[in-house]
MARKOL-568355 format. One record per residue (C-alpha): residue in one letter; x, y, z. Coordinates in steps of 0.25 Angstrom, whole numbers, plus 5000, padded with zeros to 4 digits. Example, Ala and Ser with C-alpha at 12.3 -4.5 7.8 and 13.67 -1.06 7.14 Angstrom:
BEGIN
A504949825031/S505549965029/
end
This chain:
BEGIN
M570256325321/A570656225329/P571456305341/V570056365342/S569256235344/A570256165353/V570156305359/V568556285362/L568756125364/A569556175378/A568656275380/L567456185380/A568156105389/L568256205399/G566956235399/G566256155408/C567356195419/V566756315429/V567456365440/G567256425453/P566056345465/D564756285463/F563656335469/Q563456245479/R561856265485/P562056325501/K561556225513/P561456325524/D561056245537/M559556255541/P558956215551/A557956115551/A556656185558/W556356315562/S556856365576/A555556455579/S553956415578/A552956455572/A551856365578/G551056505584/P549356485590/E548956525575/S549756455565/R551056355565/A552156315554/T552356205551/S553556135544/Q552856105533/G553656165521/L553056305514/Q552156245502/Q551256375500/P552056495492/E550856575493/W551156575510/W549856705510/A548856595506/S548956545518/F548256675523/N547056645516/D546856815510/P546456815498/V546656975497/L548156915504/T548356815492/S547856925481/L548957025485/M549956945484/E549656895470/R549557035467/A551057065473/A551556945468/S551256995453/A551457145455/N552457175465/S553457245461/D554657195468/L554357075462/R554357135448/L555857175451/A556257025458/A555756975444/L556357075435/R557657045445/I557656905440/Q557456925426/E558757025428/A559556915434/R559056825423/A559356915410/Q560956915418/R560856785418/N560656775403/V561756875403/A562656795410/G562356665400/A562456735390/A564256725392/A564056585388/W563756615375/P564756675363/S564556835361/L564256845344/N564256985337/A564057025323/A564357165319/G564657275307/S565457355306/W566357445295/Q567457525299/G568457645293/Q569657665297/R570957765293/I572257715298/S573257835302/E574557795289/S575257895300/T575457735308/P576457615303/S575157535299/G574557665292/K575357675285/L575557535279/F574157525275/G574457665269/L575657575262/V574457485258/G573357575255/D573557585239/I573757435236/P572457375230/G572057215236/P571557105229/P570457165219/N569457065224/A569657075237/P568657135247/G569257275252/A570357265243/S570857415243/V571857455254/S571357615259/N571457695271/P570557735279/Y569857605275/G568457545281/Q568157405284/F566657335285/Q566657205295/L565357135298/G565757005307/F565356945319/D566256905334/A565956795343/V566556805357/W566356665366/E566956655382/M567156495384/D566656505399/L567756395401/F567756405418/G566256445418/G566056575421/V565056595413/R564356475416/R564456525430/S564056685428/I562856605422/E562756535435/A562456665442/A561756735435/D560656615437/A560856625451/D560556765452/A559256755442/A558956645454/A559356755463/A558456845459/I557156755458/E557456725470/D557156875475/W555956875469/R555556785478/G555956855488/V555256975483/E554056885482/V553956825496/A554356955500/L553357035493/F552256925498/G552656935511/E552457095511/V551257065505/A550356965513/R551157065527/A550557195521/Y549257105520/I549357065533/D549557205540/L548457255531/R547457155538/G548157175551/A547857315550/Q546357295548/L546157205558/K546857305568/R545957425560/A544657315566/V545357305580/A545357465583/T544157485576/E543457405583/N544457465598/L543957585592/A542557535592/T542657505607/A543357615612/R542257715607/D541257645612/L541657635626/L541757785624/R540457775622/I540257725634/A541257805643/K540357935635/R539057855641/R539457845656/R539857985656/L538758035651/L538057945663/G539058005675/L539757845674/S541157885671/S541958015667/E542358095655/I543758035658/D543257905653/V542757965641/S543958025637/R544857905638/A543757815629/A543857935620/A545457895622/Q545657775619/A544357765606/S545457865602/L546757795601/I545757665595/E545557765584/A546557805584/Q547457695578/L546657705567/P547257775557/N548557695559/L548057565555/E547357635545/Q548857695540/Q549257545540/L548057475531/V548357575522/A549957575522/D549457415520/I548557405511/N549657495503/E550757405504/L550057305498/S549857375485/R551257395484/L551757275487/I550557225473/D551357365469/R549857445469/E549757595472/P549357635488/G548057595492/A547757495479/L547357385487/R546657495499/T545057455493/E545657305493/L546557295506/E545557415517/S544557305520/A544957225531/K545257065533/P545756985542/V547056965545/P547556825536/P547856725546/V549056635546/P548456485543/P548956375553/E549856325549/I551156385541/A552256285534/V553456325534/G554356235531/L555956195537/P557056295537/A557956215527/E556856265516/L557056415517/V558156375507/C557556345497/R556056435499/R556556585505/P556856665491/D558256745498/I559056615501/R558556555488/G559156695484/A560156685490/E560556535485/K560556615472/R561356695475/L562656605481/H562356525469/A562656655461/A564156695470/T564356565469/A564256565453/R565056695451/Q566156645456/G566556565446/V566256665437/A567356745447/M568256605445/A568056575429/D568456725426/R569956695432/F570156575421/P570556615403/R569456655396/L569256595383/T568556675372/L568256625359/T568056745348/A567756725332/A567256865324/G567156855307/G566456925296/Y566757015286/Q567657135284/A567857215272/Q568157365266/D567257385258/L565657355261/T565457265249/N566557165252/L566057155269/L565357005265/D566356955254/W567056815257/A568356875259/S568057005269/R567756865280/F568556875293/G568456805304/M569356765318/I569156655330/G569856615342/P570256585356/Q570456695368/L570856645377/V570956755392/A571856705405/P571956815417/L573156825420/F573156955430/D572057045435/G572557075448/G571556995455/R570457035448/R569856895444/R570356805457/A569756925465/K568256925457/V568356765463/E568656835478/V567456925474/A566456815470/T566956715481/Y566556815492/R565256865486/T564756715487/E565256695500/A564256795504/A563256745495/A563356625503/V563256725516/D562156785510/Y561256655508/G561656595520/R561156725529/T560156725520/V559556585524/L559856605539/N558956735537/A557856645533/L557956575544/H557756685555/E556556745547/V555956615546/D556056585562/G555856725565/A554356715558/L553956595562/T554356645579/A553556785574/Y552556705568/A552356625580/E552356725590/E551656805582/Q550556705586/K550656685600/R550656865601/R549356845594/A548656725603/S549056805617/I548556945610/V547356875605/Q547056835620/A547356935624/V546157025615/S545356915623/Q545656955637/N545557095632/R544057115627/A543757045639/A544257135649/V543957265638/R542257195643/L542457195657/A543157325658/R541957385650/L540957315659/R541757365670/Y541657495665/E540357505660/N539957445673/G540457575679/L541557455688/D542657525680/S543157635675/I543557685659/L545057655659/G544757505663/V543957485649/L544957565640/D546057495646/A545357365641/E545157415628/R546357475625/T547057325628/L546157245619/H546357355607/E547957345610/S547657175611/E546757185598/S547557275589/L548857175594/S547857065589/A547757125575/D549157145576/S549657005579/T548556945569/A549357025557/A550456965563/I550456825563/S550256865548/I551056925546/R552256855552/L551756715543/V551956815534/A553556845538/L553456675538/Y553156655524/K554056755519/A555156705528/L555056585524/G554956635509/G553756575505/G552756645495/W553856625480/D553056525472/G553756425472/S554256415486/A553356295489/N554356205480/A555556295482/V555956195495/N555656045488/S556556125474/C557656165483/P559056095480/N559756015491/
end
């Protein structure tokens, strides 16, 4: 046993050797501040860090909060992402099992007849009639013969150069990446729920505007008919007023279709059948307003807050570790093997002391020539690591552009709405004046129709912009990576 002990001690001495590059957390160049500003007339951004993971609470809408909670517990995409986490953790256990010896127990019976037409068979036939010692188990020699066996075997491949440890490291990184993917699905889900809900409230606001304008158009139609009866206007004024009322009325079916589509989208996001939320959501409510201040933090915080960046980092870590796996495969492998148990020709003698057998010994296998296969595997792993590094940098750059674009869109939409509100106020004044002039016979109905049409368009734009501001804020929160549980502490827990 001394040679075996020497081999084991040498293997343990080498056990701390791990080949391949150690993962170094990337440190991308990040700007000190955002190039875009989100300072608008209604809301402005601050450099304070995002402290509230549940960013939708800033809208102060209990219905929206309820939808978020139901989506978090019921959405099928989120459940699938959670199952992928469990799968990755199971794969990690598979990788970790390679660090331990494998032990198997087996029992068997084998019947065999040796051909007497071969040299070994003839020799077996010559000794077949020779009786063995009277007390020895399976002493008689016969052809054919049977053999019972009961035993175990153990195999342990020593992790001399860290291939198994690198595999475990890669599997741990894969599991961490799966968690980040789940968080990314969560961020996207919350963004979609908020967008669909705000779009629904915006459509309800547009429907209210259209309904009010339809009432105004019908009132003008009544005035035109009365003036025609009094001989103060012609039939063409009635036709023009009726046409404008019909055009406004024609917008309502499209708005109803949009309302149904938004409600069904929200139902889908919480894994409910179409129309399941109609009773709950069909009553009109205001568009959730934006808060006066929003915390966006600094660009450097994105690296630790956005799940896609964190996931790209974990995938880079996994690819780096797999370089070590490929490199370790080019070095010798040492396997310790042991087997033992009982063998006997007769079952009654199987457990006798004389029936025992055993074997133990190391096996060292060194690759000499494989046509460059192992070297090529190292190259493949290296290129994959380089690709993962490029993907990480691209993900960071895309994130910076997304936030910058979202900040700009949020600020500019506020400015746009301020101009639209001014236009609405002026158009309302123009409608009042045009109506007075028409009713007093100072102007034709064309002036009133044109003023009311312009007012209707500006009020519709105002409703669109009101919803768009809130939707732009949702897009900004999504670009910042807010929404997954723990994001408030992500920056503080991020290693330097």
